C-alpha positions in Angstrom: 6.3 -18.5 -75.5 9.6 -19.7 -73.2 10.6 -18.1 -70.4 13.8 -16.4 -71.8 11.4 -14.1 -74.4 9.1 -13.5 -71.8 11.4 -11.4 -69.5 12.9 -9.9 -72.8 9.4 -8.6 -73.4 8.6 -7.1 -69.9 12.0 -5.7 -69.5 11.3 -4.2 -73.4 8.0 -2.7 -71.6 9.5 -1.0 -68.8 11.9 0.7 -71.0 15.0 -1.2 -70.0 17.8 0.1 -73.0 21.0 -1.3 -71.3 21.8 -4.8 -68.8 25.3 -5.1 -67.6 26.5 -8.5 -67.2 28.6 -11.4 -67.9 28.2 -14.8 -69.7 28.2 -18.1 -67.9 26.4 -21.3 -68.4 23.4 -21.3 -67.0 22.3 -17.6 -68.7 22.9 -19.1 -72.3 19.3 -19.9 -72.3 18.4 -16.4 -72.1 21.0 -15.3 -74.2 19.6 -17.7 -77.2 16.5 -15.6 -77.4 18.6 -12.2 -76.3 19.5 -12.2 -80.2 15.7 -11.4 -81.2 16.0 -8.1 -78.8 18.5 -5.7 -79.9 16.9 -2.8 -78.6 17.7 -4.0 -75.3 21.8 -3.7 -75.1 23.9 -6.4 -73.3 26.3 -4.6 -71.9 29.8 -6.8 -71.3 31.6 -6.4 -68.4 35.4 -8.0 -67.5 33.7 -9.1 -63.8 30.5 -9.3 -62.3 30.7 -6.9 -59.4 32.0 -3.8 -62.1 28.9 -4.8 -63.7 26.6 -4.0 -60.5 28.4 -0.9 -60.1 27.8 0.1 -63.4 24.0 -0.3 -62.5 24.3 1.5 -59.8 25.8 4.1 -61.3 23.6 4.3 -64.5 20.3 4.2 -62.0 21.8 7.6 -60.1 22.4 9.2 -63.4 19.4 7.9 -65.7 16.7 8.3 -62.6 15.6 4.9 -63.7 16.3 1.4 -62.3 19.7 0.0 -63.1 19.7 -3.9 -64.7 22.6 -6.4 -64.3 22.6 -10.2 -64.7 25.6 -12.7 -63.5 26.0 -16.1 -63.8 26.0 -19.0 -60.9 29.5 -19.4 -60.5 29.8 -15.3 -60.6 26.6 -14.6 -58.4 28.7 -13.9 -55.5 30.8 -11.3 -57.1 27.7 -9.4 -57.9 27.5 -8.3 -53.6 29.9 -5.2 -53.5 28.0 -3.0 -56.1 24.4 -4.5 -54.7 25.3 -3.7 -51.1 26.4 -0.6 -52.0 23.3 0.0 -53.8 21.8 -1.3 -50.8 22.8 1.0 -48.1 23.2 3.8 -50.5 19.0 3.4 -51.9 19.6 3.0 -55.1 17.0 1.2 -57.2 19.2 -2.0 -59.4 17.1 -4.9 -61.0 19.4 -7.9 -60.1 19.5 -11.1 -62.2 21.4 -13.9 -61.6 20.6 -17.3 -63.1 21.4 -20.7 -61.3 21.2 -24.2 -61.9 17.7 -26.2 -62.2 15.8 -25.5 -58.9 17.6 -27.6 -55.6 20.1 -29.5 -57.8 22.3 -27.4 -55.6 21.4 -30.0 -52.7 23.0 -32.6 -55.1 26.4 -30.8 -55.3 25.4 -29.9 -59.1 28.6 -27.4 -60.4 28.2 -23.7 -59.3 24.8 -24.5 -57.3 24.1 -22.2 -54.4 21.2 -20.9 -52.6 21.5 -17.5 -54.2 18.2 -16.2 -52.6 19.9 -16.4 -49.4 22.9 -15.0 -50.2 20.9 -11.6 -51.5 18.5 -11.0 -49.1 20.6 -9.3 -46.4 21.2 -6.7 -49.1 18.1 -6.4 -51.5 14.8 -5.2 -50.5 13.6 -8.2 -51.6 14.6 -11.5 -53.2 12.9 -13.7 -55.3 13.2 -17.3 -57.1 11.4 -17.9 -60.2 10.2 -21.4 -59.7 8.4 -21.2 -63.7 8.4 -19.0 -66.5 4.8 -18.1 -66.1 5.7 -16.3 -63.1 8.0 -13.7 -64.9 5.8 -10.9 -65.4 4.5 -11.0 -62.1 7.5 -10.9 -60.0 9.0 -8.3 -62.4 6.5 -6.3 -61.5 6.9 -6.4 -58.2 10.3 -5.9 -58.4 10.3 -3.0 -60.1 7.7 -1.4 -57.8 9.6 -2.2 -54.6 13.0 -1.0 -56.1 11.5 2.6 -57.2 9.1 3.0 -54.1 9.3 4.4 -50.4 13.2 4.3 -49.6 14.2 2.8 -53.4 16.8 -0.2 -53.4 18.3 -3.0 -55.0 15.9 -6.4 -55.8 17.4 -10.0 -56.5 15.5 -12.0 -59.2 16.9 -15.7 -59.3 16.3 -17.7 -62.4 16.9 -21.7 -62.7 18.3 -22.2 -66.1 15.6 -24.4 -66.8 12.9 -21.8 -66.5 14.7 -20.0 -69.2 13.6 -22.9 -71.5 10.1 -23.3 -70.0 7.2 -22.3 -72.0 4.2 -20.8 -70.6 1.3 -19.2 -72.2 1.9 -15.6 -71.0 -0.6 -13.5 -70.8 -0.2 -10.4 -69.0 2.5 -9.4 -70.8 2.4 -5.8 -69.6 4.3 -3.1 -67.1 3.5 -0.5 -64.7 4.6 2.3 -66.3 4.9 4.5 -63.1 7.7 2.3 -61.7 9.5 2.4 -65.1 11.3 5.1 -63.4 12.1 6.7 -59.9 10.3 7.6 -57.4 7.4 5.5 -58.5 5.2 7.5 -55.8 6.0 10.6 -54.2 3.8 10.8 -50.9 3.3 14.1 -49.2 4.1 14.3 -45.5 1.5 15.3 -42.7 0.1 18.9 -43.5 -0.3 19.3 -40.0 3.6 18.4 -39.4 4.8 20.8 -42.4 2.9 23.6 -40.7 4.5 22.7 -37.4 7.8 22.5 -39.2 7.4 25.9 -41.2 6.8 27.4 -37.2 10.0 26.3 -36.1 11.7 27.2 -39.1 10.6 30.7 -39.1 10.9 30.9 -35.7 14.7 30.0 -35.6 18.1 32.9 -35.2 20.5 30.6 -36.9 18.3 27.8 -38.9 20.3 25.2 -41.2 19.4 23.2 -43.8 21.4 19.9 -44.6 21.0 18.0 -47.4 21.3 14.1 -48.4 21.1 12.2 -51.1 17.0 12.1 -50.7 16.8 14.7 -52.5 18.7 14.0 -55.6 16.6 11.0 -55.6 13.7 12.8 -55.0 15.3 15.6 -58.0 13.7 18.2 -55.6 17.2 20.3 -56.0 14.9 23.4 -57.3 12.6 23.3 -54.4 15.9 23.1 -51.9 16.9 26.3 -53.9 13.7 28.2 -53.4 12.9 27.2 -49.9 16.6 28.6 -48.9 15.6 31.7 -51.0 12.3 32.2 -49.5 13.6 31.8 -45.7 16.8 33.1 -46.0 18.5 29.7 -44.7 22.0 28.3 -45.5 22.2 25.2 -47.3 25.0 22.2 -46.2 24.9 19.3 -48.0 26.6 15.5 -47.3 29.3 13.9 -49.4 26.7 11.8 -51.2 24.3 15.0 -51.5 26.6 16.8 -53.3 24.4 18.9 -55.8 21.1 18.7 -54.1 22.0 23.1 -54.5 23.9 24.5 -57.1 27.4 25.5 -54.9 27.5 29.0 -56.7 24.2 29.6 -54.7 24.5 32.5 -52.1 22.6 30.4 -49.9 25.0 27.3 -50.1 27.9 26.5 -47.9 29.4 23.4 -49.6 29.6 20.4 -47.9 29.2 19.4 -44.0 30.8 16.9 -41.7 33.6 14.7 -42.1 34.0 13.7 -45.8 34.2 16.9 -47.5 33.3 19.6 -44.7 36.0 22.2 -43.7 36.4 23.9 -40.8 34.2 26.9 -42.8 31.4 24.7 -43.9 31.1 22.9 -40.4 31.7 26.4 -38.3 27.8 27.0 -39.5 26.3 23.2 -38.1 28.3 24.1 -35.0 26.5 27.4 -34.5 23.0 26.3 -35.9 20.1 26.4 -33.5 18.1 24.7 -35.7 18.6 21.8 -38.0 16.2 20.8 -41.2 17.7 17.3 -42.4 16.0 16.4 -46.0 16.8 13.0 -47.3 19.5 12.3 -45.3 19.7 9.1 -42.6 22.2 10.8 -40.6 25.2 8.6 -40.9 28.6 8.6 -39.3 30.3 9.9 -42.2 27.9 13.4 -42.5 27.7 13.7 -39.2 31.6 13.2 -38.4 30.5 10.2 -36.4 27.3 11.8 -34.6 29.5 14.8 -32.6 28.9 17.6 -35.8 26.0 17.9 -34.4 26.1 16.1 -31.0 22.2 14.8 -30.5 22.6 16.2 -26.7 23.7 19.7 -28.0 20.4 21.1 -27.5 19.5 22.2 -30.6 16.3 22.0 -31.9 15.8 19.0 -35.1 13.4 18.9 -38.3 13.9 15.7 -40.5 12.3 15.1 -44.0 12.9 11.4 -45.3 10.7 8.9 -47.4 11.9 6.3 -44.8 9.9 6.1 -41.6 13.1 4.1 -40.3 15.5 6.8 -40.8 12.9 10.1 -39.3 14.3 10.3 -35.8 16.9 7.5 -35.6 19.7 9.6 -34.6 18.6 12.7 -33.7 15.8 13.8 -31.4 13.5 15.7 -33.5 11.0 18.1 -32.9 9.1 17.4 -36.5 9.0 14.4 -38.3 8.2 14.8 -41.6 7.5 11.2 -43.7 7.3 11.6 -47.2 9.0 12.1 -50.5 11.4 15.4 -50.6 10.3 17.1 -53.8 6.6 17.0 -53.0 6.8 17.7 -49.3 8.8 20.9 -50.1 6.2 21.9 -52.7 3.9 21.6 -50.1 5.7 23.6 -47.9 6.2 26.5 -50.2 2.9 26.7 -51.1 1.8 27.0 -47.7 4.5 30.1 -47.8 3.1 31.6 -50.8 0.5 34.5 -49.3 2.7 34.8 -46.2 4.9 38.2 -45.8 8.1 37.2 -44.0 10.9 39.5 -41.9 13.7 38.0 -40.8 16.3 38.8 -37.9 18.5 36.0 -39.0 22.1 35.3 -37.5 23.7 33.9 -40.7 22.9 36.3 -43.9 24.2 35.9 -47.6 26.8 38.4 -47.0 28.2 35.9 -44.3 28.4 32.7 -46.7 30.2 35.2 -49.4 32.7 36.1 -46.9 33.4 32.6 -46.0 33.9 31.3 -49.8 36.4 34.0 -50.1 38.3 32.4 -47.1 38.2 29.1 -48.6 39.8 30.4 -52.1 42.2 31.9 -50.0 42.7 28.5 -47.6 43.4 26.6 -51.2 45.6 29.3 -53.2 48.8 28.4 -52.0 48.4 24.7 -52.3 46.9 25.7 -55.9 50.0 27.3 -56.8 52.5 24.4 -55.6 54.4 23.0 -58.4 56.4 20.4 -56.2 56.3 16.5 -57.2 54.5 14.6 -56.0 51.8 17.0 -57.1 50.0 18.4 -54.0 45.9 17.1 -54.7 44.7 20.5 -54.7 47.2 21.7 -57.7 45.8 18.5 -59.0 42.5 19.7 -58.6 43.2 23.6 -59.8 43.8 22.2 -63.4 41.3 19.5 -63.1 38.1 22.4 -62.4 39.7 24.3 -65.1 38.3 22.1 -68.2 36.0 20.0 -66.4 32.8 20.6 -68.1 30.3 22.4 -66.1 27.5 19.3 -67.3 30.2 16.7 -66.7 30.1 13.7 -64.6 32.5 12.8 -61.6 33.1 9.0 -59.9 35.5 8.7 -56.7 36.6 6.5 -55.3 37.5 6.4 -51.5 41.0 8.3 -50.2 43.0 11.3 -51.9 40.5 11.3 -55.4 37.4 11.4 -53.1 38.5 14.2 -50.4 39.9 17.2 -51.9 37.3 17.1 -54.9 34.3 16.9 -52.4 35.4 19.5 -50.6 36.9 22.0 -52.8 35.6 21.3 -56.4 32.4 23.8 -56.9 29.5 21.9 -58.3 27.9 24.9 -60.6 25.1 22.6 -61.8 22.3 21.5 -59.1 21.5 17.6 -59.9 23.2 14.7 -59.8 26.9 14.8 -61.4 29.3 13.6 -58.2 28.9 10.2 -57.8 30.8 8.0 -54.8 30.3 5.1 -53.3 30.6 6.5 -49.9 27.6 4.6 -48.2 30.0 1.4 -47.8 33.1 2.8 -48.9 34.6 0.0 -50.9 37.2 0.7 -53.2 37.1 -0.2 -56.7 33.9 1.5 -57.7 35.0 5.2 -59.7 36.0 3.5 -62.9 32.6 1.2 -63.8 31.1 3.7 -61.5 32.4 6.3 -64.4 31.5 3.7 -67.3 27.8 3.4 -66.0 27.4 6.8 -65.8 28.5 7.3 -69.3 25.9 4.5 -70.7 23.0 6.3 -68.4 24.4 10.0 -68.9 23.6 10.1 -73.0 27.6 10.4 -73.6 28.2 13.2 -71.3 32.0 13.0 -70.3 32.8 11.8 -67.4 36.0 11.7 -64.7 37.0 8.7 -62.8 38.8 9.7 -59.7 41.1 6.8 -58.1 43.8 5.7 -56.7 46.3 2.9 -57.4 44.6 0.8 -54.4 41.5 1.1 -56.1 42.7 0.6 -59.7 44.1 -2.9 -59.3 40.3 -4.1 -58.6 39.0 -2.6 -61.6 41.6 -2.7 -64.3 40.3 -5.5 -66.8 37.7 -3.1 -67.4 39.9 -0.4 -68.9 39.2 -3.2 -72.0 35.5 -2.4 -71.8 36.3 1.6 -71.8 38.6 1.3 -75.2 35.4 -1.9 -76.6 32.8 1.3 -76.3 34.7 4.1 -76.9 33.7 5.3 -73.6 34.2 9.2 -73.1 36.0 8.5 -69.5 39.0 10.6 -68.4 40.7 8.5 -65.2 42.9 10.3 -62.8 44.8 8.2 -60.7 46.3 9.0 -57.4 49.1 7.1 -56.9 51.1 6.7 -53.6 52.1 3.0 -53.8 49.8 2.6 -50.5 47.0 2.2 -49.0 46.8 6.1 -48.2 43.7 6.1 -46.7 44.9 3.4 -44.2 47.9 5.1 -43.1 46.3 8.0 -42.5 44.0 6.3 -39.9 46.8 4.2 -38.5 48.8 7.2 -37.6 46.6 9.7 -37.1 43.7 8.4 -35.5 45.0 4.9 -34.0 48.3 6.5 -33.3 50.2 3.9 -34.7 52.7 2.6 -37.3 51.2 1.5 -40.5 50.4 -2.2 -40.9 49.6 -3.9 -44.1 49.5 -0.6 -46.4 52.3 -0.5 -48.7 52.7 -2.6 -52.0 54.5 -2.2 -55.5 55.3 0.8 -57.7 53.5 0.2 -61.0 53.3 2.4 -64.1 49.8 2.7 -64.6 50.3 4.5 -67.3 52.0 1.6 -69.1 49.2 -0.7 -68.2 46.7 1.9 -69.7 48.5 2.1 -73.0 48.7 -1.2 -73.3 44.5 -1.8 -73.5 44.6 0.7 -75.8 44.1 4.2 -73.9 45.9 7.4 -74.1 47.7 7.7 -71.4 50.1 10.6 -69.5 52.5 10.0 -66.3 53.7 14.1 -65.6 56.6 14.7 -63.5 56.5 18.5 -63.5 53.9 21.0 -63.0 54.1 22.1 -67.3 53.5 18.2 -68.0 50.6 18.1 -65.2 48.9 21.4 -67.0 49.7 19.7 -70.6 48.2 15.8 -69.5 45.4 17.4 -67.9 43.8 19.2 -71.2 45.2 16.7 -73.7 43.4 13.6 -71.5 40.0 15.8 -71.7 40.7 16.7 -75.7 41.6 13.3 -76.1 38.5 11.2 -78.3 38.0 8.1 -76.5 38.8 6.9 -72.9 41.9 8.4 -71.3 44.2 8.1 -68.1 46.8 10.3 -66.3 48.7 8.8 -63.3 49.2 11.3 -60.6 51.9 11.1 -57.8 50.7 12.5 -54.5 51.9 11.7 -50.8 50.3 9.7 -48.8 47.5 10.6 -46.0 49.6 10.5 -42.9 52.1 13.1 -44.6 49.7 15.7 -45.9 46.3 15.5 -44.0 43.0 16.2 -45.5 40.1 18.0 -44.5 39.6 14.8 -42.0 38.3 16.7 -38.6 39.6 13.7 -36.3 42.7 13.5 -38.3 43.3 17.4 -38.3 42.9 17.4 -34.5 45.9 15.1 -34.3 47.7 16.9 -37.1 47.5 20.4 -35.3 49.0 18.9 -32.3 52.2 16.8 -34.2 52.6 20.1 -36.1 51.9 18.1 -39.2 51.0 19.9 -42.6 47.2 19.6 -43.3 44.2 21.3 -44.7 41.1 22.1 -43.0 
């Protein structure tokens, strides 16, 4: 059996249904056999970078590894999506085809040492040297990608291996590692007991959930623990969905990307913080100031990665294990315990805070000005977005307001961001990958004109597949976040941040999308509804101010804006 067919048989055994990729000469021997395996759909993309973002988003929604492939000349193009998957702990299997082994040393066209290229941004990087080892390497790749701290694995296959025959007798998959988490270890029971004692004794405890809760699918356990112990729950931006934001103990997103003065107050006033599935990064902690590690607060941290537990904060109890399994064990320990509390934070307090948040945005939501206020756009969006819909966001205006003020009614992975690296050009390919992995659910891609230029070619992909993706493009003719950071953080005139005005709706129509360019509040109302009603992909271009003119909820910017008496919301 040829190496190409061995590869396809193993992918079939692992239940792989979609592979995102782009053709090249080094991959054609694989494609030659692929005709026999129509059950594994090759999803043709227009850019290898976008293929890797699609696979990353697919994995987030489908709860099994995303798979992407690229040829030797485009291998380096895949790095942005792979780096995002690595930093975000997303299981992705990344295939790159290459020239015959070591022919790059003879300077064969398109050859390079791809393994060294991918090693820094993957959990493991393998080079297949003969077709007989493909089953072994793929089983190893799926195990590594889906267990412990999940992440991408790279497999480099020289084109000659696809045609090489082998007597393969180990064509089997390991079922538990076809999805993730592939293994769910429980933290040490003694440490779990210690954590519970601290939680029960605290006067003002707070739970903060990162995206580890979503990977573990532990949102039910988080809700039950919050109810049982009467503890408020905040999430990081990437952990949004770890609890329904309608839940009486949910305070919404905290930190510097999506937190507000109202939710961040709970972090400031808590005497004990229980981090679940969070790597305590700079975005979720406002540069490790919220909370300050030296604040005197007590900390508990639960994470499947031993590297993250106590990495930033001096934890009183370190719980190394899967979030869902460990929280289940914690709840079982509480089953026959009679509990009485004298908590400082109450459900009634949280209800009042949510009413304050509604009042905070009320004026902006009713503003008829043009360019549009982002919160007016969000109001119209919220009214028509399906409750089970998926949202993919790019860095900038599109993400910061939606993270803070879009209420996710259901728990689970519905909000996708590329905020582990924060590279531009994530939302549109991620929305398509989520659409493929989400069984046709409607997906909204919230992007900016800076990001759009990175991914415009994939509009053709959306149309070719008839993807139910609605693009909301925030236009300010600039890298608006850079303008905001320049003015409010660096106190400098913006530099290299502006570009020419473009009619993005016209571009979208040329690709075959329904497209809208509202300039009045009435047109905005209609455009949003027509976009969602359209059977297929649609784009709405939305003019907004740059972030140096209208300051979003970013704590360090808001502090400066207050002194300068500039408009802000926080």
